[in-house]
PQR file of N, CA, C, O and H, with PARSE charges and radii, in Angstrom:
ATOM      1  N   MET A   1     -11.798  21.592  14.505 -0.4000 1.5000
ATOM      2  CA  MET A   1     -12.037  20.419  14.977 -0.0000 2.0000
ATOM      3  C   MET A   1     -11.126  19.575  15.564  0.5500 1.7000
ATOM      4  O   MET A   1     -10.326  19.012  14.816 -0.5500 1.4000
ATOM      5  N   ARG A   2     -11.073  19.347  16.872 -0.4000 1.5000
ATOM      6  CA  ARG A   2     -10.106  18.585  17.573 -0.0000 2.0000
ATOM      7  C   ARG A   2     -10.223  17.150  17.182  0.5500 1.7000
ATOM      8  O   ARG A   2     -11.358  16.677  17.229 -0.5500 1.4000
ATOM      9  H   ARG A   2     -11.722  19.804  17.479  0.4000 1.0000
ATOM     10  N   MET A   3      -9.242  16.375  16.802 -0.4000 1.5000
ATOM     11  CA  MET A   3      -9.345  14.791  16.713 -0.0000 2.0000
ATOM     12  C   MET A   3      -8.777  14.024  17.764  0.5500 1.7000
ATOM     13  O   MET A   3      -7.734  14.534  18.172 -0.5500 1.4000
ATOM     14  H   MET A   3      -8.319  16.759  16.764  0.4000 1.0000
ATOM     15  N   ARG A   4      -9.002  13.295  18.166 -0.4000 1.5000
ATOM     16  CA  ARG A   4      -8.659  12.091  19.237 -0.0000 2.0000
ATOM     17  C   ARG A   4      -8.366  10.751  18.390  0.5500 1.7000
ATOM     18  O   ARG A   4      -8.857  10.220  17.394 -0.5500 1.4000
ATOM     19  H   ARG A   4      -9.850  12.881  17.834  0.4000 1.0000
ATOM     20  N   SER A   5      -7.230  10.450  19.368 -0.4000 1.5000
ATOM     21  CA  SER A   5      -6.787   9.089  19.011 -0.0000 2.0000
ATOM     22  C   SER A   5      -6.996   7.879  20.105  0.5500 1.7000
ATOM     23  O   SER A   5      -7.142   8.131  21.301 -0.5500 1.4000
ATOM     24  H   SER A   5      -6.832  10.881  20.177  0.4000 1.0000
ATOM     25  N   LEU A   6      -6.997   6.693  19.641 -0.4000 1.5000
ATOM     26  CA  LEU A   6      -7.318   5.727  20.647 -0.0000 2.0000
ATOM     27  C   LEU A   6      -6.165   4.886  20.459  0.5500 1.7000
ATOM     28  O   LEU A   6      -5.849   4.326  19.410 -0.5500 1.4000
ATOM     29  H   LEU A   6      -6.878   6.488  18.670  0.4000 1.0000
ATOM     30  N   ILE A   7      -5.466   4.839  21.744 -0.4000 1.5000
ATOM     31  CA  ILE A   7      -4.329   4.195  21.977 -0.0000 2.0000
ATOM     32  C   ILE A   7      -4.657   2.584  22.780  0.5500 1.7000
ATOM     33  O   ILE A   7      -5.272   2.448  23.838 -0.5500 1.4000
ATOM     34  H   ILE A   7      -5.723   5.294  22.596  0.4000 1.0000
ATOM     35  N   VAL A   8      -4.107   1.570  22.014 -0.4000 1.5000
ATOM     36  CA  VAL A   8      -4.707   0.292  22.505 -0.0000 2.0000
ATOM     37  C   VAL A   8      -3.090  -0.486  22.833  0.5500 1.7000
ATOM     38  O   VAL A   8      -2.130  -0.270  22.093 -0.5500 1.4000
ATOM     39  H   VAL A   8      -3.608   1.680  21.155  0.4000 1.0000
ATOM     40  N   VAL A   9      -3.024  -1.231  23.830 -0.4000 1.5000
ATOM     41  CA  VAL A   9      -1.903  -1.975  24.230 -0.0000 2.0000
ATOM     42  C   VAL A   9      -2.778  -3.377  23.963  0.5500 1.7000
ATOM     43  O   VAL A   9      -3.752  -3.692  24.646 -0.5500 1.4000
ATOM     44  H   VAL A   9      -3.804  -1.406  24.431  0.4000 1.0000
ATOM     45  N   GLU A  10      -2.296  -4.097  22.936 -0.4000 1.5000
ATOM     46  CA  GLU A  10      -2.556  -5.636  22.830 -0.0000 2.0000
ATOM     47  C   GLU A  10      -2.266  -6.450  24.076  0.5500 1.7000
ATOM     48  O   GLU A  10      -1.233  -6.240  24.712 -0.5500 1.4000
ATOM     49  H   GLU A  10      -1.505  -3.841  22.381  0.4000 1.0000
ATOM     50  N   HIS A  11      -3.059  -7.284  24.411 -0.4000 1.5000
ATOM     51  CA  HIS A  11      -2.802  -8.339  25.639 -0.0000 2.0000
ATOM     52  C   HIS A  11      -1.800  -9.226  24.871  0.5500 1.7000
ATOM     53  O   HIS A  11      -1.775  -9.534  23.680 -0.5500 1.4000
ATOM     54  H   HIS A  11      -3.898  -7.455  23.894  0.4000 1.0000
ATOM     55  N   PRO A  12      -0.811  -9.617  26.106 -0.5600 1.5000
ATOM     56  CA  PRO A  12       0.132 -10.533  25.451  0.2800 2.0000
ATOM     57  C   PRO A  12      -0.613 -11.639  24.572  0.5500 1.7000
ATOM     58  O   PRO A  12      -0.162 -11.744  23.432 -0.5500 1.4000
ATOM     59  N   GLU A  13      -1.614 -12.433  24.884 -0.4000 1.5000
ATOM     60  CA  GLU A  13      -2.018 -13.653  24.408 -0.0000 2.0000
ATOM     61  C   GLU A  13      -2.389 -13.240  22.981  0.5500 1.7000
ATOM     62  O   GLU A  13      -2.163 -14.024  22.060 -0.5500 1.4000
ATOM     63  H   GLU A  13      -1.980 -12.348  25.811  0.4000 1.0000
ATOM     64  N   LEU A  14      -2.878 -12.192  22.783 -0.4000 1.5000
ATOM     65  CA  LEU A  14      -3.214 -11.715  21.291 -0.0000 2.0000
ATOM     66  C   LEU A  14      -2.027 -11.636  20.288  0.5500 1.7000
ATOM     67  O   LEU A  14      -1.922 -12.095  19.150 -0.5500 1.4000
ATOM     68  H   LEU A  14      -3.061 -11.555  23.531  0.4000 1.0000
ATOM     69  N   VAL A  15      -1.006 -10.780  21.194 -0.4000 1.5000
ATOM     70  CA  VAL A  15       0.042 -10.663  20.194 -0.0000 2.0000
ATOM     71  C   VAL A  15       0.619 -12.265  20.289  0.5500 1.7000
ATOM     72  O   VAL A  15       1.169 -12.542  19.223 -0.5500 1.4000
ATOM     73  H   VAL A  15      -1.092 -10.407  22.118  0.4000 1.0000
ATOM     74  N   ALA A  16       0.645 -13.113  21.011 -0.4000 1.5000
ATOM     75  CA  ALA A  16       1.234 -14.468  20.905 -0.0000 2.0000
ATOM     76  C   ALA A  16       0.360 -15.142  19.705  0.5500 1.7000
ATOM     77  O   ALA A  16       0.933 -15.934  18.958 -0.5500 1.4000
ATOM     78  H   ALA A  16       0.199 -12.887  21.877  0.4000 1.0000
ATOM     79  N   GLN A  17      -1.197 -14.800  19.485 -0.4000 1.5000
ATOM     80  CA  GLN A  17      -1.737 -15.567  18.791 -0.0000 2.0000
ATOM     81  C   GLN A  17      -1.536 -15.136  17.269  0.5500 1.7000
ATOM     82  O   GLN A  17      -1.686 -15.899  16.316 -0.5500 1.4000
ATOM     83  H   GLN A  17      -1.662 -14.156  20.093  0.4000 1.0000
ATOM     84  N   ARG A  18      -1.140 -13.674  17.183 -0.4000 1.5000
ATOM     85  CA  ARG A  18      -0.613 -13.149  15.886 -0.0000 2.0000
ATOM     86  C   ARG A  18       0.293 -13.763  15.357  0.5500 1.7000
ATOM     87  O   ARG A  18       0.150 -14.147  14.196 -0.5500 1.4000
ATOM     88  H   ARG A  18      -1.018 -13.054  17.958  0.4000 1.0000
ATOM     89  N   ILE A  19       1.796 -14.092  16.261 -0.4000 1.5000
ATOM     90  CA  ILE A  19       2.815 -14.715  15.800 -0.0000 2.0000
ATOM     91  C   ILE A  19       2.568 -16.065  15.481  0.5500 1.7000
ATOM     92  O   ILE A  19       2.888 -16.425  14.348 -0.5500 1.4000
ATOM     93  H   ILE A  19       1.912 -13.780  17.204  0.4000 1.0000
ATOM     94  N   VAL A  20       2.147 -16.750  16.122 -0.4000 1.5000
ATOM     95  CA  VAL A  20       2.069 -18.263  16.120 -0.0000 2.0000
ATOM     96  C   VAL A  20       1.120 -18.370  14.846  0.5500 1.7000
ATOM     97  O   VAL A  20       1.267 -19.418  14.217 -0.5500 1.4000
ATOM     98  H   VAL A  20       1.887 -16.458  17.042  0.4000 1.0000
ATOM     99  N   ARG A  21       0.218 -17.520  14.371 -0.4000 1.5000
ATOM    100  CA  ARG A  21      -0.785 -17.610  12.894 -0.0000 2.0000
ATOM    101  C   ARG A  21       0.445 -17.319  11.873  0.5500 1.7000
ATOM    102  O   ARG A  21       0.747 -18.189  11.056 -0.5500 1.4000
ATOM    103  H   ARG A  21       0.098 -16.669  14.881  0.4000 1.0000
ATOM    104  N   TYR A  22       1.173 -16.054  11.929 -0.4000 1.5000
ATOM    105  CA  TYR A  22       2.077 -15.971  10.710 -0.0000 2.0000
ATOM    106  C   TYR A  22       2.830 -16.896  10.652  0.5500 1.7000
ATOM    107  O   TYR A  22       3.262 -17.179   9.535 -0.5500 1.4000
ATOM    108  H   TYR A  22       0.928 -15.348  12.593  0.4000 1.0000
ATOM    109  N   SER A  23       3.298 -17.769  11.916 -0.4000 1.5000
ATOM    110  CA  SER A  23       4.526 -18.660  11.679 -0.0000 2.0000
ATOM    111  C   SER A  23       3.891 -19.849  11.187  0.5500 1.7000
ATOM    112  O   SER A  23       4.685 -20.558  10.569 -0.5500 1.4000
ATOM    113  H   SER A  23       2.946 -17.539  12.823  0.4000 1.0000
ATOM    114  N   LYS A  24       2.811 -20.269  11.249 -0.4000 1.5000
ATOM    115  CA  LYS A  24       2.129 -21.283  10.545 -0.0000 2.0000
ATOM    116  C   LYS A  24       1.946 -21.121   9.104  0.5500 1.7000
ATOM    117  O   LYS A  24       1.631 -22.098   8.424 -0.5500 1.4000
ATOM    118  H   LYS A  24       2.166 -19.693  11.751  0.4000 1.0000
ATOM    119  N   LEU A  25       2.115 -19.978   8.587 -0.4000 1.5000
ATOM    120  CA  LEU A  25       1.784 -19.265   7.160 -0.0000 2.0000
ATOM    121  C   LEU A  25       3.227 -19.507   6.622  0.5500 1.7000
ATOM    122  O   LEU A  25       3.439 -20.351   5.751 -0.5500 1.4000
ATOM    123  H   LEU A  25       2.370 -19.184   9.139  0.4000 1.0000
ATOM    124  N   ILE A  26       4.127 -18.805   7.121 -0.4000 1.5000
ATOM    125  CA  ILE A  26       5.228 -18.867   6.372 -0.0000 2.0000
ATOM    126  C   ILE A  26       6.333 -19.276   7.266  0.5500 1.7000
ATOM    127  O   ILE A  26       7.383 -18.643   7.154 -0.5500 1.4000
ATOM    128  H   ILE A  26       3.955 -18.119   7.828  0.4000 1.0000
ATOM    129  N   GLY A  27       6.269 -20.216   8.120 -0.4000 1.5000
ATOM    130  CA  GLY A  27       7.512 -20.818   9.118 -0.0000 2.0000
ATOM    131  C   GLY A  27       8.031 -19.859  10.017  0.5500 1.7000
ATOM    132  O   GLY A  27       8.310 -18.681   9.795 -0.5500 1.4000
ATOM    133  H   GLY A  27       5.416 -20.730   8.211  0.4000 1.0000
ATOM    134  N   ARG A  28       8.127 -20.534  11.094 -0.4000 1.5000
ATOM    135  CA  ARG A  28       8.634 -20.035  12.289 -0.0000 2.0000
ATOM    136  C   ARG A  28      10.152 -19.558  12.204  0.5500 1.7000
ATOM    137  O   ARG A  28      10.610 -18.692  12.949 -0.5500 1.4000
ATOM    138  H   ARG A  28       7.901 -21.491  11.274  0.4000 1.0000
ATOM    139  N   GLU A  29      10.714 -20.062  11.447 -0.4000 1.5000
ATOM    140  CA  GLU A  29      12.163 -19.457  11.131 -0.0000 2.0000
ATOM    141  C   GLU A  29      12.134 -18.181  10.635  0.5500 1.7000
ATOM    142  O   GLU A  29      13.082 -17.424  10.842 -0.5500 1.4000
ATOM    143  H   GLU A  29      10.343 -20.765  10.841  0.4000 1.0000
ATOM    144  N   ASN A  30      11.007 -17.783   9.900 -0.4000 1.5000
ATOM    145  CA  ASN A  30      10.918 -16.530   9.145 -0.0000 2.0000
ATOM    146  C   ASN A  30      10.220 -15.570   9.687  0.5500 1.7000
ATOM    147  O   ASN A  30       9.845 -14.599   9.029 -0.5500 1.4000
ATOM    148  H   ASN A  30      10.237 -18.398   9.732  0.4000 1.0000
ATOM    149  N   VAL A  31       9.969 -15.722  10.914 -0.4000 1.5000
ATOM    150  CA  VAL A  31       8.878 -14.845  11.694 -0.0000 2.0000
ATOM    151  C   VAL A  31      10.010 -13.856  12.662  0.5500 1.7000
ATOM    152  O   VAL A  31      10.860 -14.413  13.357 -0.5500 1.4000
ATOM    153  H   VAL A  31      10.273 -16.511  11.449  0.4000 1.0000
ATOM    154  N   ILE A  32       9.910 -12.581  12.607 -0.4000 1.5000
ATOM    155  CA  ILE A  32      10.421 -11.752  13.826 -0.0000 2.0000
ATOM    156  C   ILE A  32       9.650 -10.837  14.328  0.5500 1.7000
ATOM    157  O   ILE A  32       9.295  -9.893  13.624 -0.5500 1.4000
ATOM    158  H   ILE A  32       9.220 -12.128  12.042  0.4000 1.0000
ATOM    159  N   ALA A  33       9.229 -10.961  15.719 -0.4000 1.5000
ATOM    160  CA  ALA A  33       8.282  -9.976  16.359 -0.0000 2.0000
ATOM    161  C   ALA A  33       8.754  -8.800  16.489  0.5500 1.7000
ATOM    162  O   ALA A  33       9.894  -8.687  16.941 -0.5500 1.4000
ATOM    163  H   ALA A  33       9.518 -11.729  16.291  0.4000 1.0000
ATOM    164  N   SER A  34       8.017  -7.665  16.136 -0.4000 1.5000
ATOM    165  CA  SER A  34       8.098  -6.263  16.354 -0.0000 2.0000
ATOM    166  C   SER A  34       6.799  -5.452  16.293  0.5500 1.7000
ATOM    167  O   SER A  34       5.740  -5.923  15.879 -0.5500 1.4000
ATOM    168  H   SER A  34       7.091  -7.757  15.769  0.4000 1.0000
ATOM    169  N   VAL A  35       6.941  -4.330  16.689 -0.4000 1.5000
ATOM    170  CA  VAL A  35       6.111  -3.424  16.415 -0.0000 2.0000
ATOM    171  C   VAL A  35       5.237  -3.079  14.953  0.5500 1.7000
ATOM    172  O   VAL A  35       5.910  -2.879  13.941 -0.5500 1.4000
ATOM    173  H   VAL A  35       7.802  -3.947  17.025  0.4000 1.0000
ATOM    174  N   ASP A  36       3.962  -3.024  14.881 -0.4000 1.5000
ATOM    175  CA  ASP A  36       3.369  -2.983  13.842 -0.0000 2.0000
ATOM    176  C   ASP A  36       3.407  -1.342  13.265  0.5500 1.7000
ATOM    177  O   ASP A  36       3.023  -0.986  12.151 -0.5500 1.4000
ATOM    178  H   ASP A  36       3.416  -3.186  15.702  0.4000 1.0000
ATOM    179  N   CYS A  37       3.938  -0.520  14.265 -0.4000 1.5000
ATOM    180  CA  CYS A  37       3.846   0.915  13.816 -0.0000 2.0000
ATOM    181  C   CYS A  37       4.486   1.670  14.699  0.5500 1.7000
ATOM    182  O   CYS A  37       4.453   1.412  15.902 -0.5500 1.4000
ATOM    183  H   CYS A  37       4.250  -0.809  15.170  0.4000 1.0000
ATOM    184  N   GLY A  38       5.216   2.804  14.135 -0.4000 1.5000
ATOM    185  CA  GLY A  38       6.116   3.849  15.089 -0.0000 2.0000
ATOM    186  C   GLY A  38       5.582   4.192  16.259  0.5500 1.7000
ATOM    187  O   GLY A  38       4.390   4.013  16.510 -0.5500 1.4000
ATOM    188  H   GLY A  38       5.243   3.013  13.158  0.4000 1.0000
ATOM    189  N   PHE A  39       6.361   4.677  17.018 -0.4000 1.5000
ATOM    190  CA  PHE A  39       5.464   5.263  18.462 -0.0000 2.0000
ATOM    191  C   PHE A  39       5.881   7.104  18.166  0.5500 1.7000
ATOM    192  O   PHE A  39       6.005   7.956  19.047 -0.5500 1.4000
ATOM    193  H   PHE A  39       7.329   4.822  16.815  0.4000 1.0000
ATOM    194  N   GLY A  40       6.009   7.282  16.832 -0.4000 1.5000
ATOM    195  CA  GLY A  40       5.929   9.126  16.697 -0.0000 2.0000
ATOM    196  C   GLY A  40       4.404   9.521  16.461  0.5500 1.7000
ATOM    197  O   GLY A  40       3.398   8.813  16.426 -0.5500 1.4000
ATOM    198  H   GLY A  40       5.908   6.590  16.117  0.4000 1.0000
ATOM    199  N   THR A  41       4.527  10.504  16.355 -0.4000 1.5000
ATOM    200  CA  THR A  41       3.201  11.155  16.145 -0.0000 2.0000
ATOM    201  C   THR A  41       2.800  11.638  14.851  0.5500 1.7000
ATOM    202  O   THR A  41       3.609  11.874  13.954 -0.5500 1.4000
ATOM    203  H   THR A  41       5.345  11.080  16.384  0.4000 1.0000
ATOM    204  N   LEU A  42       1.400  11.804  14.737 -0.4000 1.5000
ATOM    205  CA  LEU A  42       0.889  12.627  13.268 -0.0000 2.0000
ATOM    206  C   LEU A  42       0.661  13.928  13.755  0.5500 1.7000
ATOM    207  O   LEU A  42       0.719  14.303  14.926 -0.5500 1.4000
ATOM    208  H   LEU A  42       0.743  11.612  15.466  0.4000 1.0000
ATOM    209  N   SER A  43       0.320  14.775  12.446 -0.4000 1.5000
ATOM    210  CA  SER A  43      -0.022  16.074  13.145 -0.0000 2.0000
ATOM    211  C   SER A  43      -0.844  16.302  13.795  0.5500 1.7000
ATOM    212  O   SER A  43      -0.674  17.185  14.635 -0.5500 1.4000
ATOM    213  H   SER A  43       0.274  14.470  11.495  0.4000 1.0000
ATOM    214  N   TYR A  44      -1.995  15.681  13.720 -0.4000 1.5000
ATOM    215  CA  TYR A  44      -3.229  15.939  14.851 -0.0000 2.0000
ATOM    216  C   TYR A  44      -3.363  15.047  15.961  0.5500 1.7000
ATOM    217  O   TYR A  44      -4.434  14.809  16.521 -0.5500 1.4000
ATOM    218  H   TYR A  44      -2.133  14.964  13.037  0.4000 1.0000
ATOM    219  N   VAL A  45      -2.099  14.490  16.307 -0.4000 1.5000
ATOM    220  CA  VAL A  45      -2.102  13.420  17.657 -0.0000 2.0000
ATOM    221  C   VAL A  45      -0.688  13.795  18.546  0.5500 1.7000
ATOM    222  O   VAL A  45       0.442  13.778  18.057 -0.5500 1.4000
ATOM    223  H   VAL A  45      -1.230  14.683  15.852  0.4000 1.0000
ATOM    224  N   MET A  46      -0.952  14.073  19.702 -0.4000 1.5000
ATOM    225  CA  MET A  46      -0.133  14.294  20.651 -0.0000 2.0000
ATOM    226  C   MET A  46       0.907  13.335  20.882  0.5500 1.7000
ATOM    227  O   MET A  46       0.554  12.157  20.840 -0.5500 1.4000
ATOM    228  H   MET A  46      -1.870  14.087  20.099  0.4000 1.0000
ATOM    229  N   GLU A  47       1.895  13.539  21.074 -0.4000 1.5000
ATOM    230  CA  GLU A  47       3.094  12.684  21.252 -0.0000 2.0000
ATOM    231  C   GLU A  47       2.740  11.232  22.502  0.5500 1.7000
ATOM    232  O   GLU A  47       2.467  11.461  23.680 -0.5500 1.4000
ATOM    233  H   GLU A  47       2.182  14.496  21.108  0.4000 1.0000
ATOM    234  N   MET A  48       2.808  10.152  22.054 -0.4000 1.5000
ATOM    235  CA  MET A  48       2.643   9.175  23.246 -0.0000 2.0000
ATOM    236  C   MET A  48       3.333   9.362  24.459  0.5500 1.7000
ATOM    237  O   MET A  48       4.401   9.973  24.486 -0.5500 1.4000
ATOM    238  H   MET A  48       3.030   9.966  21.097  0.4000 1.0000
ATOM    239  N   HIS A  49       2.761   8.842  25.554 -0.4000 1.5000
ATOM    240  CA  HIS A  49       3.389   8.987  26.515 -0.0000 2.0000
ATOM    241  C   HIS A  49       4.239   7.693  26.918  0.5500 1.7000
ATOM    242  O   HIS A  49       3.762   6.558  26.932 -0.5500 1.4000
ATOM    243  H   HIS A  49       1.894   8.345  25.532  0.4000 1.0000
ATOM    244  N   PRO A  50       5.425   7.980  27.211 -0.5600 1.5000
ATOM    245  CA  PRO A  50       6.584   6.944  27.288  0.2800 2.0000
ATOM    246  C   PRO A  50       6.336   5.551  28.195  0.5500 1.7000
ATOM    247  O   PRO A  50       6.937   4.513  27.917 -0.5500 1.4000
ATOM    248  N   THR A  51       5.413   5.640  29.277 -0.4000 1.5000
ATOM    249  CA  THR A  51       4.828   4.513  29.861 -0.0000 2.0000
ATOM    250  C   THR A  51       3.627   3.951  28.999  0.5500 1.7000
ATOM    251  O   THR A  51       3.172   2.895  29.440 -0.5500 1.4000
ATOM    252  H   THR A  51       4.926   6.484  29.503  0.4000 1.0000
ATOM    253  N   ILE A  52       3.175   4.321  28.143 -0.4000 1.5000
ATOM    254  CA  ILE A  52       2.403   3.583  27.124 -0.0000 2.0000
ATOM    255  C   ILE A  52       3.246   3.176  26.077  0.5500 1.7000
ATOM    256  O   ILE A  52       2.776   2.246  25.422 -0.5500 1.4000
ATOM    257  H   ILE A  52       3.545   5.179  27.785  0.4000 1.0000
ATOM    258  N   ALA A  53       4.253   3.549  25.747 -0.4000 1.5000
ATOM    259  CA  ALA A  53       5.501   3.060  24.621 -0.0000 2.0000
ATOM    260  C   ALA A  53       5.833   1.737  25.155  0.5500 1.7000
ATOM    261  O   ALA A  53       5.734   0.687  24.520 -0.5500 1.4000
ATOM    262  H   ALA A  53       4.635   4.305  26.279  0.4000 1.0000
ATOM    263  N   TRP A  54       6.291   1.875  26.540 -0.4000 1.5000
ATOM    264  CA  TRP A  54       6.595   0.601  27.415 -0.0000 2.0000
ATOM    265  C   TRP A  54       5.897  -0.477  27.570  0.5500 1.7000
ATOM    266  O   TRP A  54       6.363  -1.612  27.470 -0.5500 1.4000
ATOM    267  H   TRP A  54       6.371   2.728  27.056  0.4000 1.0000
ATOM    268  N   ALA A  55       4.659  -0.183  27.842 -0.4000 1.5000
ATOM    269  CA  ALA A  55       3.546  -1.042  28.086 -0.0000 2.0000
ATOM    270  C   ALA A  55       3.631  -1.536  26.784  0.5500 1.7000
ATOM    271  O   ALA A  55       4.050  -2.689  26.886 -0.5500 1.4000
ATOM    272  H   ALA A  55       4.281   0.739  27.923  0.4000 1.0000
ATOM    273  N   LYS A  56       3.454  -1.262  25.650 -0.4000 1.5000
ATOM    274  CA  LYS A  56       3.227  -1.855  24.459 -0.0000 2.0000
ATOM    275  C   LYS A  56       4.086  -2.723  24.170  0.5500 1.7000
ATOM    276  O   LYS A  56       3.648  -3.803  23.775 -0.5500 1.4000
ATOM    277  H   LYS A  56       3.114  -0.326  25.567  0.4000 1.0000
ATOM    278  N   LEU A  57       5.670  -2.529  24.275 -0.4000 1.5000
ATOM    279  CA  LEU A  57       6.746  -3.265  24.205 -0.0000 2.0000
ATOM    280  C   LEU A  57       6.925  -4.131  25.010  0.5500 1.7000
ATOM    281  O   LEU A  57       7.452  -5.178  24.632 -0.5500 1.4000
ATOM    282  H   LEU A  57       6.026  -1.651  24.595  0.4000 1.0000
ATOM    283  N   GLN A  58       6.524  -3.950  26.435 -0.4000 1.5000
ATOM    284  CA  GLN A  58       6.186  -5.162  27.237 -0.0000 2.0000
ATOM    285  C   GLN A  58       5.204  -6.303  27.087  0.5500 1.7000
ATOM    286  O   GLN A  58       5.404  -7.441  27.513 -0.5500 1.4000
ATOM    287  H   GLN A  58       6.096  -3.100  26.742  0.4000 1.0000
ATOM    288  N   SER A  59       4.135  -5.897  26.448 -0.4000 1.5000
ATOM    289  CA  SER A  59       3.336  -6.926  25.899 -0.0000 2.0000
ATOM    290  C   SER A  59       3.698  -7.709  24.726  0.5500 1.7000
ATOM    291  O   SER A  59       3.252  -8.841  24.539 -0.5500 1.4000
ATOM    292  H   SER A  59       3.973  -4.973  26.103  0.4000 1.0000
ATOM    293  N   LEU A  60       4.562  -7.075  23.872 -0.4000 1.5000
ATOM    294  CA  LEU A  60       5.305  -7.817  22.869 -0.0000 2.0000
ATOM    295  C   LEU A  60       6.380  -8.687  23.263  0.5500 1.7000
ATOM    296  O   LEU A  60       6.611  -9.664  22.551 -0.5500 1.4000
ATOM    297  H   LEU A  60       4.924  -6.155  24.023  0.4000 1.0000
ATOM    298  N   VAL A  61       7.061  -8.482  24.275 -0.4000 1.5000
ATOM    299  CA  VAL A  61       7.963  -9.348  25.066 -0.0000 2.0000
ATOM    300  C   VAL A  61       7.349 -10.597  25.216  0.5500 1.7000
ATOM    301  O   VAL A  61       7.727 -11.660  24.725 -0.5500 1.4000
ATOM    302  H   VAL A  61       6.873  -7.688  24.854  0.4000 1.0000
ATOM    303  N   GLU A  62       6.005 -10.318  26.201 -0.4000 1.5000
ATOM    304  CA  GLU A  62       5.333 -11.410  26.680 -0.0000 2.0000
ATOM    305  C   GLU A  62       4.876 -12.550  25.935  0.5500 1.7000
ATOM    306  O   GLU A  62       5.023 -13.752  26.155 -0.5500 1.4000
ATOM    307  H   GLU A  62       5.697  -9.454  26.600  0.4000 1.0000
ATOM    308  N   GLY A  63       4.095 -11.728  24.697 -0.4000 1.5000
ATOM    309  CA  GLY A  63       3.626 -12.459  23.635 -0.0000 2.0000
ATOM    310  C   GLY A  63       4.568 -13.302  22.738  0.5500 1.7000
ATOM    311  O   GLY A  63       4.381 -14.359  22.136 -0.5500 1.4000
ATOM    312  H   GLY A  63       3.976 -10.752  24.518  0.4000 1.0000
ATOM    313  N   ALA A  64       5.588 -12.524  22.842 -0.4000 1.5000
ATOM    314  CA  ALA A  64       6.671 -13.260  21.910 -0.0000 2.0000
ATOM    315  C   ALA A  64       7.138 -14.728  23.047  0.5500 1.7000
ATOM    316  O   ALA A  64       7.217 -15.869  22.592 -0.5500 1.4000
ATOM    317  H   ALA A  64       5.739 -11.665  23.331  0.4000 1.0000
ATOM    318  N   ALA A  65       7.302 -14.526  23.966 -0.4000 1.5000
ATOM    319  CA  ALA A  65       7.437 -15.671  24.625 -0.0000 2.0000
ATOM    320  C   ALA A  65       6.639 -16.683  24.676  0.5500 1.7000
ATOM    321  O   ALA A  65       6.932 -17.874  24.572 -0.5500 1.4000
ATOM    322  H   ALA A  65       7.238 -13.599  24.336  0.4000 1.0000
ATOM    323  N   LEU A  66       5.193 -15.999  24.905 -0.4000 1.5000
ATOM    324  CA  LEU A  66       3.995 -17.273  24.795 -0.0000 2.0000
ATOM    325  C   LEU A  66       4.313 -17.801  23.588  0.5500 1.7000
ATOM    326  O   LEU A  66       4.322 -19.032  23.562 -0.5500 1.4000
ATOM    327  H   LEU A  66       4.955 -15.032  24.989  0.4000 1.0000
ATOM    328  N   ALA A  67       4.575 -17.238  22.584 -0.4000 1.5000
ATOM    329  CA  ALA A  67       4.171 -17.923  21.311 -0.0000 2.0000
ATOM    330  C   ALA A  67       5.576 -18.721  21.015  0.5500 1.7000
ATOM    331  O   ALA A  67       5.613 -19.557  20.113 -0.5500 1.4000
ATOM    332  H   ALA A  67       4.567 -16.239  22.605  0.4000 1.0000
ATOM    333  N   THR A  68       6.594 -18.460  21.721 -0.4000 1.5000
ATOM    334  CA  THR A  68       7.988 -19.466  21.525 -0.0000 2.0000
ATOM    335  C   THR A  68       7.606 -20.819  22.114  0.5500 1.7000
ATOM    336  O   THR A  68       7.866 -21.927  21.646 -0.5500 1.4000
ATOM    337  H   THR A  68       6.564 -17.781  22.454  0.4000 1.0000
ATOM    338  N   LYS A  69       6.944 -20.523  23.223 -0.4000 1.5000
ATOM    339  CA  LYS A  69       6.751 -21.934  24.084 -0.0000 2.0000
ATOM    340  C   LYS A  69       5.555 -22.753  22.982  0.5500 1.7000
ATOM    341  O   LYS A  69       5.698 -23.971  22.878 -0.5500 1.4000
ATOM    342  H   LYS A  69       6.733 -19.623  23.603  0.4000 1.0000
ATOM    343  N   GLN A  70       4.762 -22.295  22.429 -0.4000 1.5000
ATOM    344  CA  GLN A  70       3.926 -23.065  21.542 -0.0000 2.0000
ATOM    345  C   GLN A  70       4.412 -23.393  20.184  0.5500 1.7000
ATOM    346  O   GLN A  70       3.867 -24.217  19.450 -0.5500 1.4000
ATOM    347  H   GLN A  70       4.646 -21.305  22.514  0.4000 1.0000
ATOM    348  N   LEU A  71       5.693 -22.558  19.825 -0.4000 1.5000
ATOM    349  CA  LEU A  71       6.234 -22.954  18.507 -0.0000 2.0000
ATOM    350  C   LEU A  71       7.389 -23.970  18.798  0.5500 1.7000
ATOM    351  O   LEU A  71       7.632 -24.808  17.930 -0.5500 1.4000
ATOM    352  H   LEU A  71       6.136 -21.889  20.422  0.4000 1.0000
ATOM    353  N   PHE A  72       7.870 -23.961  19.560 -0.4000 1.5000
ATOM    354  CA  PHE A  72       9.400 -24.520  19.525 -0.0000 2.0000
ATOM    355  C   PHE A  72       9.265 -25.611  20.691  0.5500 1.7000
ATOM    356  O   PHE A  72      10.235 -26.299  21.008 -0.5500 1.4000
ATOM    357  H   PHE A  72       7.672 -23.280  20.265  0.4000 1.0000
TER
END
């Protein structure tokens, strides 16, 4: 049986929403935005294409910028 994986690139506004939510819980000075998983592979999943990894990082950058505007 071949397993397929779903790769999701979160929208920057969703990333910002999550950052702001956590910041309100634990304080903005205690939050560092980062990816929530690695870009490595699992035994049943093909390697992630670099363009997808870069898109995920770009969304993180844009989301962090949006959150910064809301928090500071």
